[in-house]
C-alpha positions, 0 to 999 in steps of 0.5 A: 911210647915210640911216638913220645920219644921214649925209645932211644934209638937211631933215626934210621930205626925210627923210620923202619918202625914207621914203615912197619906200622904202615905195613901193619895198618895198610898192607902193601904200598899203594898210591891209593892208600890214605897216608896217616899224618907224620906225627902218627908214625914218627916222633915229632921232636926228632924233626925239631932237633934238626932245626938250627938254634935261634941266634943268640942276641947279647943283652945291651950293656949301655944304660942309655942304649937300654933306655932308648930301646925301651922307649922305642919298644912301643913304636917303630922299633917294636913293630920291626922286632915283631916283623922279624919274629914273624919272618923267623917263625915262618922260616922255621915252619917252612924248614920243618915242613921240608924236614917232614916231607924228607922223612916221610919220603924215606919212610915210604921207601922203606915201606915199599921194601916190605911188600908181601909181609903180612900184618902179623909179621909186620907187628912182630918185627915192630915189637922185636925192634922195640924190645931191643931197648933194655927198658922195654916194658917199663913205664917212663915218667919225666922227673927232675931229680932235685936232691939225694940225701942220706936217710935219717939214722944212717951214718954218712961215713959208711961206704955206698953199697952201690954208687954206679950213678955219679950224679946221684952220690952225695959228692955231687955239686950242691949248686948243679941244679935239678937233673931232668931224667926218665924214671922207668918203673918196670916189673923187676926194677926201677931205673933212672935214665938220662933222656935219650940214652939207651942204658940206665944210669942206675937201677934199683930192684924192689928188694932195695927200695925200703919206702916211698911217698909224696912230700907234697903234690909235686915232690916224690921221695924214693928211699933206696937203702941209705939214700933218699931221692927227691923228684919233682914231677906232675905225676906223683899219684901215677908213680905211687900207684904203679910202685904199689902194684909192682911192690905188692906183686914182688912181696907176694912172690916172696911169701912162703909156699905151703908144703907137704908134711915131711915124711922123713925126720927133719935135718939140722941144715938151716932153711934157705930163704928164697932169694927173689929179685934182689939176692943182695937185699934183706928179706922183704918182710923185714922192710917198712910197709909199702908206701910208708914215709920216714920223718 
């Protein structure tokens, strides 16, 4: 999770996590200890972010210039461009090696400060740091949010019950394009994160999810109260299976527990239903079956 970049935290904390991992694997620092590769300790994408962006070359507007460029592309000009790209790639690789060496040196310095810490203590400290992220314990999936639409049979004039995430409201610009998000599925709720942001854009406890399903092999639909959220992802099956597991667990928690026969006359007070994970939601048994889809 950390190495895949799914724990949004500072680079300083990522280096500390790497040092704790080294301490748990190899105990105290020693020059004779074999070092793991940096990719096994630190998320590689952080190093790539440091690299300068590629220079933007505006397209040639003149038709004659474009024609000459096309004619020369297979000749000397094409060879020159290939050489420039090779040189640029070589410079970027060199810069990436420099950044990697600098990061590894910083990790080693933090590792030296952990001398005397036992393996259990290092692992506990590692987990404690990761647990500081509110999304800890959730399984994260890369998704593209393509559309948010009102569910069939729902009046569009009704106010939203919860619309803390502005991009997910129906007032979003139609031409804004898909949004790359993290879909976090945890034991108590489903959350949407902007990649790299520690706080969720919005969260839906399972009592608010009425149904879900696959529109096709790469499109997943999640119905939350009066909204249908459509995601494009390559992990449709994995998302559905995990949601089924958590929803079944949530439903089981809401089943009435057997009670002892009453020893006193019944009172006229109304029965109080268990509130479950989402007090504001309707009782779970009144909702459509898990995994069902609406036409």
